[in-house]
C-alpha positions, 0 to 999 in steps of 0.5 A: 500499499505505502509503495502504491501511494509512492509511486502515485505521488511521484507520478503526480509530482512529475506531472506537476513538474512538467506543467511547471516547465511548459508554463515557464516556457510558454511565459518566456517565449511570450516575453521573447516576442515582446522583446523582439518587437521592442528591440527590432523597432529600437534598431529601426527607428533609432539606431538606423535613423542615426546612421542615416543622419550621420551618413548624409553629413559625411556625404555633404562633407565628401562632395565639398572636399571633392571640389578641392581634390582632397585625398580626405574626400576618398577617406570620407567616401570609404567611411560613407560606405562602411556606414551604408553597410553597417545600416544594411547589417542592422536592418538584417538584425531587425528583420530577423528579430521581428519581421515588419512584413508579418504585421504589415502583409501577412504570413504569406509575404513574410515567409516568401520574403525569408525564403528568398533570403535563405536562398540568397544566403546559403546554397539552398533551393526552396519550392513554395506553393499554397492553395487556394489562391486567396489563402489567408493565415490568421494573425494569432497564428502567424508569429508562431508558425513563423518562428516554428518554420524559421527553427525547422529550416534552420535545423535541416541546414545546420544538421541535415545538409539540405539542398532542396525544400518543398513547402506546401500549405493547404487549407481545406474545409476549415483545417490548415496542412502544411508539409515541409519536405527536404532532401536532407540527412533523415532523422527522426524529429521526436527521438531528436526531442527526447535526446536534445539538451537544447531549446530549439526543438522544445520550443518548437513543440511549445509554440505549436501548442500555443494554437492547438497545432500538431506536428507529425513525421511521414516517412519517405524514400529519401529525405525528411517530411514533417507535417503540421496541422491546425484548425481555422477556429483554434484559439491561442492559449495565451494572449498576444501583444 
């Protein structure tokens, strides 16, 4: 009897600890979103604006010195180029923190732009299709889904030696189905999740839980195929800013 009570007690303690861990991760993800948005806004509106003002000032000086054939004009031109490059780098950082297109134009435009950047920065080809033509991803799902896709493809590139990715979204009868297929090294997602000590894969599951989505893995001849499904009338478990 004592042994049975001990087992029941340990099981309940384990369940409570698991729920507490999930709750902390949810809070962490919500805080992360707010901070990403704030930092991205500060970088875009503050730092980039200041750099632009400095660059314009340097350009004016450079033009004045150029008339005098001064060697300083050459140096100032180099400074202008360095400032321009710095602005572009900060824009990239700001975009990665919180893509402005996500709020302004929606998930489809934002994720397509992200794919274009990935293809530009990596030896990668991404095929992107969706149906129907006027498909809309709900706003309360868009941010979490964007981060899930970002994390999944980041892992594919990092560990799977992926060269081709096929990304498909289908909406039918109130349900969304998203399939991500790659030609990389085969892996078992949930086995990797169990063996992982990092937060990347765990955050994927936690984000999906935010809008009651399911992730399954389909066996294919080569590469990997992950499928995300969720309902149109799903509700997020926490309010978003």
